[in-house]
C-alpha positions as CSV (number, residue, x, y, z in Angstrom):
1,M,-2.4,16.7,18.2
2,V,-1.7,16.2,14.6
3,K,-4.7,16.3,12.4
4,G,-5.3,13.9,9.4
5,R,-4.2,10.1,8.5
6,P,-1.2,8.9,10.6
7,I,1.9,8.7,8.1
8,K,2.9,5.0,9.3
9,S,0.4,1.5,8.0
10,K,0.9,-1.5,9.1
11,I,-0.1,-2.8,5.6
12,R,2.4,-0.5,4.0
13,Q,4.8,-1.9,6.4
14,N,3.9,-5.6,5.5
15,V,4.5,-4.6,2.0
16,V,7.9,-3.0,2.8
17,E,8.9,-7.0,4.4
18,I,7.4,-8.8,1.2
19,L,9.4,-6.5,-1.4
20,H,12.5,-6.8,1.1
21,Y,12.6,-10.5,0.5
22,L,11.1,-10.5,-2.9
23,G,13.6,-8.0,-4.4
24,E,11.1,-6.2,-7.0
25,G,7.7,-7.5,-7.6
26,Y,4.5,-5.9,-9.5
27,G,1.2,-5.1,-7.5
28,Y,-1.2,-8.1,-8.1
29,Q,1.6,-10.5,-7.1
30,V,2.4,-8.3,-4.1
31,A,-1.0,-8.7,-3.3
32,K,-1.7,-12.0,-3.9
33,I,1.6,-13.1,-1.4
34,Y,0.2,-10.3,1.2
35,N,-2.9,-12.3,1.3
36,E,-1.3,-15.2,1.8
37,I,0.7,-14.4,5.1
38,F,-1.1,-11.4,6.7
39,P,-4.5,-11.1,7.3
40,T,-6.7,-10.4,4.2
41,A,-6.8,-7.3,2.7
42,T,-8.4,-5.7,-0.5
43,Q,-6.2,-5.5,-3.7
44,R,-7.3,-1.7,-3.7
45,S,-5.9,-1.0,-0.2
46,I,-2.4,-3.1,-1.1
47,Y,-2.4,-1.0,-4.5
48,Y,-3.1,2.3,-2.6
49,N,-0.3,1.8,-0.1
50,L,2.2,1.1,-2.8
51,Q,1.4,4.7,-4.2
52,K,1.5,5.7,-0.6
53,G,4.8,4.4,-0.1
54,L,6.0,6.1,-3.4
55,L,5.4,9.2,-2.1
56,T,6.8,8.5,1.3
57,K,10.0,7.0,-0.6
58,E,9.4,3.8,1.3
59,I,8.9,1.6,-2.1
60,A,10.3,2.8,-5.4
61,V,9.3,2.1,-9.2
62,H,12.2,-0.4,-10.5
63,K,10.5,-0.9,-13.9
64,I,7.7,-0.7,-16.1
65,E,6.8,-3.6,-18.5
66,Q,4.2,-3.8,-21.5
67,E,2.8,-7.6,-21.7
68,E,0.4,-8.7,-24.6
69,G,-2.0,-11.2,-24.1
70,E,-5.7,-11.9,-24.0
71,F,-7.0,-9.8,-21.1
72,S,-10.7,-8.8,-20.7
73,W,-9.8,-5.1,-21.1
74,G,-7.8,-5.3,-24.3
75,S,-4.5,-7.0,-25.7
76,M,-2.2,-5.3,-23.7
77,V,-1.1,-4.8,-20.1
78,E,1.4,-2.5,-17.9
79,K,3.1,-4.3,-15.2
80,K,5.0,-1.7,-12.7
81,Y,7.2,-3.5,-10.5
82,Y,8.2,-2.5,-7.4
83,S,11.4,-2.3,-5.0
84,L,12.5,-0.9,-2.0
85,G,13.0,2.8,-1.8
86,K,15.4,4.8,0.4
87,N,13.1,5.5,3.2
88,A,12.0,1.8,3.6
89,E,13.0,0.5,7.0
90,P,12.2,-3.6,6.3
91,K,12.2,-5.4,10.4
92,G,13.2,-8.9,8.8
93,E,10.2,-10.9,9.8
94,K,10.7,-14.2,9.6
95,R,7.3,-15.4,8.4
96,V,7.5,-13.7,5.4
97,K,11.3,-15.1,4.8
98,E,9.8,-18.4,5.1
99,Y,6.6,-18.2,2.9
100,L,8.8,-16.6,0.2
101,K,11.5,-18.9,0.4
102,T,9.0,-21.9,-0.5
103,W,7.0,-19.5,-2.9
104,K,10.2,-19.2,-4.9
105,K,10.9,-22.9,-5.2
106,S,7.3,-24.0,-6.0
107,N,7.0,-21.0,-8.9
108,K,10.6,-22.8,-10.4
109,E,8.9,-26.4,-10.4
110,T,5.8,-24.8,-12.0
111,S,6.5,-22.5,-14.2
112,P,6.1,-24.0,-17.7
113,S,2.6,-23.2,-17.9
114,K,0.0,-21.5,-15.9
115,F,-2.5,-23.3,-17.4
116,T,-0.9,-26.5,-16.5
117,S,-0.4,-25.7,-13.3
118,F,-4.2,-24.9,-13.3
119,V,-5.1,-28.2,-14.6
120,D,-2.9,-30.2,-12.3
121,K,-4.9,-28.0,-9.1
122,F,-8.1,-28.7,-10.7
123,R,-7.7,-32.5,-11.0
124,K,-6.1,-32.7,-7.4
125,G,-9.6,-31.3,-6.1
126,K,-11.4,-34.4,-7.9
């Protein structure tokens, strides 16, 4: 029997499925999409599996961007965009494909302003 944690992870495989259809995405975005499709996982778990995927070469860093804004921790944020690595084996889950198809359409329609979409959601609740 092999000691230690198993190399395969259901969460990491689901992240690979998301990146397969998304193309590239940053950690928070992947975590939000993951929790919409699959049973809820913590952000910490998603980030852990992204890092572990880098080690196993299932996931690769596509690019790193610096974004300016007013955040609670300062005025700059670094976004790492991930994509599939050379060892990734996506299975092609239909529910991920269908969800991302509708997700991409809705993002194109509501892209003018994040605040506007927040206000629209708030008004729909009343």
